[in-house]
Z-matrix of the N, CA and C atoms (Angstrom, degrees):
N
C 1 1.443
C 2 1.533 1 107.66
N 3 1.302 2 116.40 1 134.91
C 4 1.462 3 119.18 2 179.04
C 5 1.529 4 111.21 3 -81.33
N 6 1.327 5 114.98 4 171.51
C 7 1.467 6 121.26 5 -175.46
C 8 1.526 7 111.80 6 -59.37
N 9 1.329 8 117.69 7 -43.66
C 10 1.471 9 120.78 8 -177.46
C 11 1.528 10 111.68 9 -63.54
N 12 1.322 11 116.86 10 -40.55
C 13 1.468 12 120.60 11 178.58
C 14 1.529 13 110.53 12 -66.98
N 15 1.327 14 116.13 13 -41.71
C 16 1.472 15 120.48 14 177.69
C 17 1.524 16 110.37 15 -61.34
N 18 1.321 17 116.90 16 -45.91
C 19 1.474 18 121.74 17 179.67
C 20 1.530 19 110.51 18 -60.95
N 21 1.325 20 116.32 19 -43.19
C 22 1.465 21 120.57 20 179.76
C 23 1.530 22 111.23 21 -60.47
N 24 1.319 23 116.55 22 -44.86
C 25 1.473 24 119.92 23 -179.74
C 26 1.531 25 111.22 24 -66.39
N 27 1.324 26 116.40 25 -40.34
C 28 1.470 27 119.22 26 177.61
C 29 1.522 28 111.14 27 -64.93
N 30 1.330 29 117.20 28 -38.87
C 31 1.462 30 120.53 29 177.71
C 32 1.528 31 111.61 30 -63.74
N 33 1.320 32 117.40 31 -42.22
C 34 1.469 33 120.48 32 178.01
C 35 1.525 34 111.08 33 -63.74
N 36 1.316 35 116.18 34 -40.91
C 37 1.460 36 122.04 35 178.52
C 38 1.534 37 110.42 36 -62.57
N 39 1.329 38 116.58 37 -47.95
C 40 1.463 39 121.14 38 179.00
C 41 1.514 40 112.62 39 -62.50
N 42 1.319 41 116.65 40 -42.29
C 43 1.469 42 120.74 41 179.66
C 44 1.526 43 111.02 42 -63.56
N 45 1.332 44 116.63 43 -39.59
C 46 1.467 45 120.40 44 179.22
C 47 1.530 46 110.80 45 -66.15
N 48 1.314 47 116.79 46 -41.15
C 49 1.466 48 120.03 47 177.31
C 50 1.526 49 111.21 48 -62.63
N 51 1.316 50 116.44 49 -41.25
C 52 1.465 51 120.38 50 -179.87
C 53 1.528 52 110.93 51 -66.31
N 54 1.322 53 115.69 52 -40.42
C 55 1.463 54 120.99 53 -176.12
C 56 1.524 55 113.08 54 -71.27
N 57 1.338 56 117.08 55 -28.60
C 58 1.467 57 121.29 56 -176.24
C 59 1.527 58 109.96 57 -123.67
N 60 1.320 59 117.53 58 90.21
C 61 1.465 60 120.59 59 -174.96
C 62 1.530 61 115.10 60 -68.66
N 63 1.319 62 118.09 61 -8.20
C 64 1.468 63 120.65 62 -178.97
C 65 1.529 64 112.76 63 -96.76
N 66 1.340 65 117.63 64 12.43
C 67 1.461 66 120.16 65 178.97
C 68 1.529 67 110.86 66 -113.82
N 69 1.304 68 114.88 67 160.64
C 70 1.463 69 123.52 68 179.66
C 71 1.527 70 108.08 69 -113.98
N 72 1.323 71 116.22 70 138.24
C 73 1.458 72 120.75 71 176.68
C 74 1.516 73 110.57 72 -103.94
N 75 1.321 74 116.18 73 142.94
C 76 1.462 75 121.84 74 178.52
C 77 1.521 76 108.98 75 -128.54
N 78 1.310 77 116.07 76 133.33
C 79 1.453 78 122.33 77 169.43
C 80 1.523 79 104.60 78 -107.07
N 81 1.320 80 116.77 79 109.96
C 82 1.462 81 121.66 80 -175.61
C 83 1.526 82 107.83 81 -108.25
N 84 1.326 83 115.86 82 120.84
C 85 1.458 84 122.37 83 -177.01
C 86 1.519 85 108.63 84 -113.87
N 87 1.330 86 115.56 85 122.60
C 88 1.462 87 122.09 86 177.69
C 89 1.527 88 108.11 87 -110.44
N 90 1.315 89 116.64 88 135.30
C 91 1.455 90 119.91 89 175.94
C 92 1.511 91 110.85 90 177.18
N 93 1.314 92 115.10 91 169.07
C 94 1.467 93 119.71 92 176.22
C 95 1.520 94 108.99 93 -77.10
N 96 1.307 95 116.33 94 167.46
C 97 1.463 96 120.91 95 179.03
C 98 1.527 97 110.40 96 -58.15
N 99 1.315 98 117.35 97 -33.82
C 100 1.463 99 121.05 98 179.56
C 101 1.526 100 112.17 99 -72.48
N 102 1.315 101 116.61 100 -30.00
C 103 1.470 102 120.82 101 -176.73
C 104 1.524 103 113.24 102 -82.10
N 105 1.321 104 117.28 103 -32.10
C 106 1.469 105 119.80 104 -179.82
C 107 1.525 106 107.00 105 -86.55
N 108 1.305 107 114.12 106 81.96
C 109 1.458 108 122.42 107 -175.86
C 110 1.525 109 110.90 108 -89.25
N 111 1.307 110 115.20 109 173.25
C 112 1.461 111 120.68 110 176.14
C 113 1.532 112 110.30 111 -59.41
N 114 1.329 113 116.54 112 -36.55
C 115 1.468 114 121.01 113 178.07
C 116 1.528 115 110.97 114 -63.01
N 117 1.318 116 118.05 115 -42.59
C 118 1.471 117 121.80 116 178.13
C 119 1.524 118 109.83 117 -63.68
N 120 1.309 119 117.20 118 -44.35
C 121 1.466 120 121.15 119 -180.00
C 122 1.526 121 110.32 120 -61.25
N 123 1.326 122 117.29 121 -41.17
C 124 1.473 123 120.72 122 178.00
C 125 1.528 124 110.89 123 -63.21
N 126 1.330 125 117.35 124 -41.65
C 127 1.470 126 120.34 125 179.91
C 128 1.524 127 111.45 126 -65.68
N 129 1.321 128 116.69 127 -40.54
C 130 1.464 129 120.51 128 179.22
C 131 1.533 130 109.96 129 -66.59
N 132 1.325 131 116.99 130 -43.28
C 133 1.468 132 120.35 131 177.10
C 134 1.525 133 111.14 132 -61.11
N 135 1.334 134 116.74 133 -40.50
C 136 1.466 135 120.37 134 178.47
C 137 1.530 136 110.81 135 -62.75
N 138 1.328 137 116.80 136 -40.22
C 139 1.464 138 120.24 137 178.09
C 140 1.526 139 110.29 138 -63.95
N 141 1.320 140 116.68 139 -44.23
C 142 1.467 141 120.93 140 -179.84
C 143 1.526 142 110.57 141 -59.31
N 144 1.308 143 116.72 142 -47.17
C 145 1.463 144 119.15 143 -176.91
C 146 1.521 145 112.46 144 -75.45
N 147 1.314 146 117.32 145 -17.37
C 148 1.462 147 120.07 146 171.45
C 149 1.531 148 109.63 147 -65.43
N 150 1.323 149 116.99 148 -39.11
C 151 1.459 150 119.87 149 177.41
C 152 1.521 151 110.76 150 -63.54
N 153 1.317 152 115.93 151 -37.39
C 154 1.463 153 121.28 152 -179.31
C 155 1.527 154 110.55 153 -68.58
N 156 1.329 155 117.08 154 -46.78
C 157 1.463 156 120.04 155 -174.69
C 158 1.526 157 113.01 156 -82.38
N 159 1.318 158 117.60 157 -46.16
C 160 1.464 159 120.32 158 -175.47
C 161 1.519 160 112.28 159 -79.73
N 162 1.321 161 117.69 160 -37.93
C 163 1.467 162 121.02 161 -175.33
C 164 1.524 163 113.29 162 -105.42
N 165 1.323 164 116.66 163 -1.61
C 166 1.468 165 122.14 164 178.21
C 167 1.528 166 112.17 165 57.66
N 168 1.329 167 115.91 166 41.13
C 169 1.460 168 122.63 167 177.48
C 170 1.526 169 107.57 168 -93.45
N 171 1.315 170 117.58 169 133.02
C 172 1.460 171 121.94 170 178.18
C 173 1.530 172 109.67 171 -57.98
N 174 1.312 173 116.51 172 132.12
C 175 1.465 174 121.82 173 -177.16
C 176 1.526 175 112.11 174 -55.60
N 177 1.315 176 118.13 175 -29.19
C 178 1.474 177 122.50 176 179.37
C 179 1.533 178 112.27 177 -68.12
N 180 1.333 179 117.06 178 -16.56
C 181 1.465 180 120.51 179 -177.23
C 182 1.522 181 113.56 180 -89.97
N 183 1.326 182 116.70 181 -0.31
C 184 1.468 183 120.62 182 176.90
C 185 1.520 184 107.93 183 -122.44
N 186 1.312 185 116.08 184 114.08
C 187 1.458 186 122.05 185 -178.14
C 188 1.524 187 108.85 186 -110.02
N 189 1.329 188 115.52 187 133.42
C 190 1.458 189 121.04 188 176.40
C 191 1.526 190 108.03 189 -103.03
N 192 1.327 191 115.80 190 130.85
C 193 1.457 192 121.98 191 179.95
C 194 1.527 193 107.65 192 -125.56
N 195 1.333 194 115.79 193 127.14
C 196 1.462 195 121.08 194 174.88
C 197 1.521 196 107.83 195 -105.98
N 198 1.327 197 116.00 196 127.87
C 199 1.455 198 121.15 197 178.97
C 200 1.519 199 108.76 198 -123.76
N 201 1.311 200 115.21 199 122.15
C 202 1.456 201 119.85 200 -178.56
C 203 1.526 202 110.62 201 -80.71
N 204 1.328 203 115.44 202 133.34
C 205 1.457 204 121.95 203 176.04
C 206 1.527 205 108.58 204 -121.33
N 207 1.280 206 115.52 205 167.05
C 208 1.464 207 120.31 206 -179.32
C 209 1.523 208 111.82 207 -122.69
N 210 1.333 209 116.80 208 14.96
C 211 1.463 210 119.22 209 -175.60
C 212 1.531 211 113.27 210 -108.46
N 213 1.320 212 117.08 211 16.53
C 214 1.469 213 122.15 212 177.87
C 215 1.522 214 113.48 213 57.84
N 216 1.304 215 117.05 214 29.46
C 217 1.464 216 120.94 215 175.99
C 218 1.524 217 108.28 216 -110.68
N 219 1.318 218 116.84 217 116.75
C 220 1.461 219 121.47 218 177.21
C 221 1.521 220 107.78 219 -97.37
N 222 1.321 221 116.02 220 119.50
C 223 1.466 222 121.58 221 -176.32
C 224 1.528 223 108.88 222 -137.62
N 225 1.322 224 115.91 223 139.87
C 226 1.457 225 121.13 224 171.42
C 227 1.522 226 107.71 225 -122.44
N 228 1.325 227 115.95 226 131.66
C 229 1.460 228 121.35 227 178.96
C 230 1.525 229 109.22 228 -121.75
N 231 1.312 230 115.87 229 146.35
C 232 1.467 231 122.74 230 173.73
C 233 1.521 232 106.94 231 -109.87
N 234 1.311 233 115.72 232 121.29
C 235 1.462 234 121.18 233 -178.89
C 236 1.521 235 109.37 234 -117.52
N 237 1.320 236 114.78 235 144.22
C 238 1.460 237 121.99 236 172.12
C 239 1.520 238 106.89 237 -124.66
N 240 1.334 239 115.61 238 130.08
C 241 1.461 240 119.79 239 -176.41
C 242 1.529 241 109.60 240 -148.48
N 243 1.330 242 116.48 241 159.45
C 244 1.466 243 119.18 242 173.56
C 245 1.530 244 109.39 243 -59.22
N 246 1.326 245 116.06 244 146.84
C 247 1.458 246 119.83 245 177.01
C 248 1.513 247 110.02 246 -59.29
N 249 1.338 248 115.57 247 141.65
C 250 1.454 249 121.65 248 175.90
C 251 1.518 250 115.02 249 89.20
N 252 1.322 251 118.11 250 -3.38
C 253 1.466 252 120.52 251 -179.59
C 254 1.529 253 109.66 252 -73.19
N 255 1.311 254 116.08 253 148.37
C 256 1.464 255 121.23 254 176.04
C 257 1.513 256 108.57 255 -90.05
N 258 1.325 257 115.98 256 130.11
C 259 1.458 258 120.18 257 179.32
C 260 1.518 259 111.07 258 -70.18
N 261 1.316 260 117.20 259 142.81
C 262 1.465 261 118.74 260 174.24
C 263 1.523 262 110.17 261 -64.48
N 264 1.307 263 117.23 262 152.71
C 265 1.447 264 120.66 263 -179.07
C 266 1.520 265 112.20 264 -86.39
N 267 1.299 266 119.57 265 -12.55
C 268 1.460 267 122.37 266 -179.48
C 269 1.496 268 110.72 267 -129.76
């Protein structure tokens, strides 16, 4: 995904969080230990705090989850769910 597409998806995610204060946002990152680097963690943290600063979303409403995989597939998903829901394990 290119930068513009990534920015567009993050903007839609942030706008939805701002518009619906009763939902929780999740940034779910899947990858091997080698793929989830310090650089990836910094980018994910920057995205999270963009929601806080640009969209005025409470930091507690955006949860980052790292899930280790062994299939060499690096994937990031943005989830929106009612507060208090349990995330699926797979």
